[in-house]
N, C-alpha and C positions, 0 to 999 in steps of 0.2 A: 340602391345602385350608386356606386361612386361616380364622380364626374369623369374620371379617366375611362371607366367602363362605358359610360354614356357616349363619350367621344369615339370609342371603338365601335359601338353599335351604330352610331351616326355615320362613321366612315364606311362601314359595311353597307348600310342602307343607301348612302349617296352613291357608292360604287355601283350597286345593283340598279338604281333608278336613273342615274344621270351619267354614269361613266362612259357610255357610248359616245356622248357628245365630245368629251375631251379626247377620246381615242381617235375620233375622226379628225380633229384638229392636229393631233400628233402626226398622223399619216400625211396630212397635207404639208406640215412643216418639213418633213423629210423629203417630200416631192419637190418643194420649193428649193431646198438646199441642193438637191440633185440637179434641178433645172438650171441653177446658177453656179454649178460646179464648186459647191462648198462641201468639203469633206467633214462629216460629222462622226467623230470617233468617241466623243465624250459629251455628256449633257448634264446640266444642273437646272433643276426646276425649283423656283422660289415659291414657298408655301404650296407644297406639292399635294396637300390634302390626302386623298385615297390613292395617290400615285397612278392615276389613270394615264397621264402623259408618259411618265417614266416607264410604265409597264410596256407600252408600245416601243419606246426607244430601246429598252433592254432586249425585247424580242427581235430587234433588228441588229443585235450584236454591239450595241453602244454601251460604253461604260457610263453608269448613271449615278447621280447624287441628288438628294432632295433635302430641302429645309422645311421645317414646320414649327409652329409655336405651341402645338398641342401634342402632348405625349401620347394620347390615345390614338391620334391619327398615325403617328409613327409606329406604334405597336401593331396596329392593323396592317399597315403597309409592310412591315417586316415579316408578318405571317404570310402575306401574299407574295412578296418579292424579296426574299431574304438576301439576294445577291446585291441589292442596291444599298448604297451607303446613305444613312439619314442623319441629319443634324437637328437637334432641338435648339431653337433660338429664342431669345427674349423678345426681339422685335422682328416684325415681318420683313423689314428691308435688310436684315443682316445676311451676309454671305460668309461661308466657311473661309477661314483665314488663308489657307494654303491651296484652295481649289483653283484649278484652271480648266476651262471647258471650251469646246468648239461651239457649243450651243447653250444659251441661257434663256429660260422661259419664265414668264410671270403672268399667268392668265387669270381670267375671271375678275377683272377690275381690282386686283389686289392693290395696285399703286394708289387707287383712290383712298385707301385706308390711311395713307401717310398723312399726318396732320398738317405739315407745312410744306411749302414749295422747296425749302432748303433740304428737306428729307428726300424729295423727288430728285433734286440735283445731286445730292450725295449718293443716292442709289444708282443713278446713271453712271457716275464716275466709278463707283465700285464695280458695277457690272462690266464696264469697259476694261478695267484693270484685271478682272478675272477671266476675260475672254482670251482665247488663243489669237494669234496674229491674223488669222483669216476667219474670226469668229462671227457669229450671228446672234442677235438678241431679238426675241419675239415677245411682245406683251400687248395688252389692250387696256382700255380705260373708258369709263363713262365720261363724256365731254361736259363742258360747262353748259352747253346748250341743253343737254339732257337733264343735268342735275338741278339747274336753276328753276325753282318753282315746282319741282316734281312732287306730286301728291297722288298716292295710289294705294289701294289695298287689293290684293288678289290671293287666290287659293289654287294650289296645285296638289295633285294626288297621284300616287302610284301604289303598287302592291306593298312596297317597303317603307315609303316615306310620304307623309302629308306635310304641307308647308303653307302657312299663312304669312304673306309678306306685306308689311305696312311701311309706306314711304311718306315722309313729311319733311318740309323745309325746317332747318335749324338756324341757329344764330351764325352770324359772320359768314354767310354764303355756304354753310355746310348743309348736308343732307343726311337725315337720320333714317336708317333702314332697320326695321325690326323683323327678324325671322323667327317665327314660332314653329318648331318642328314637332311632329308626332311620329315616333319611330316604332315600327312594327317589330316587336321582340318575340314573336311567336304566339304566346298565350296572353300577352298584354301589350299595351302601348306605353311608351315613355315620352314625356314632354320635356323639351329643352328649348332654349332660346338664345339667339345671338342678337346683339344690338351693335350696329356699326355706324360710324360717322364718316361720311365720304366727302371728299373735297376735290375740286378740279380747277384748272387754270386755262388760260387761252391756249388754243391748239398750237398757234405759232410759237408761243413761249416754250412749250414742251419740246417741240421740234428743234428750236434754237438751242435749248439746253442739252439735248442729245448730241448735237454737233459740237458744242463747247466741251462736252465730256470726252470727245475724241472719235465719235462715230463719223466715218467719211461719207456714208450714204444712209439716208433715212427715207424709208419707203412707206407711204400710207397704203394699206391694203384692206380688202373686205375680209369677212370671216373665213373665206376660202383661200386667203392670201393672194388674191388677184389684185395687182396694183390699181389704184383708183386716184382720181384727182381729189386732193383735200378740199373740204368746204366747211362752212360754219354751221351746217345743219346735220352733221353726222352725230348720231346719238351715242354710239360706241365706236371708238377709233382703235383700229388694229395697226400696229407698227412693226415693221421689220427694220432693224438698225444693223448695219454692217460695219465692221471695224476697218475694212479696207476696200 
């Protein structure tokens, strides 16, 4: 089985086993926008995976675009949601050159994959540039408090996908996470693996850089997008950044 076909099978398995979580977040994002009188007519999801967020936005009549670094993920998403525009990018932080959106999302700690803080800062500036004048940016990340010294191995299982996750500290304050997946392909299982290196920085520096990038309001929220007071002991921080 080719690597592209494995990516397609993985996307399908992820969709079936974990897609409900992202769909719940998507609904809450739209509720938050409505509560704050933010009109969402277009959305861009960075590293959209199996398009779980975009599928919800599309079903609400929103014009959607998504980026991905894996062709297999795009191929699966196109089969599921052919009306959505997808862009294959070399780097996770890349945005389509001419795209403008009322809503930009980047979920599941994708920003932790950016290797340097300069990439975080560049990404924030690019997101702000690609947002409409009343736009909203929603993302989350593992905090420095969570990543520092994190060491853990766990196992999760569903009808479609089994996963062994191994986390250990790396060099230069990095954290190495190895995901070993066993994909149910009907009459056999396929094994595949992802190894990611995650980094993070002080929460206040991240919030400061969002403001320097041009966001007028930066709100720390919980996973249901309810505003909370920022503190140094949050393990995963969710952010809503507003352009005005």
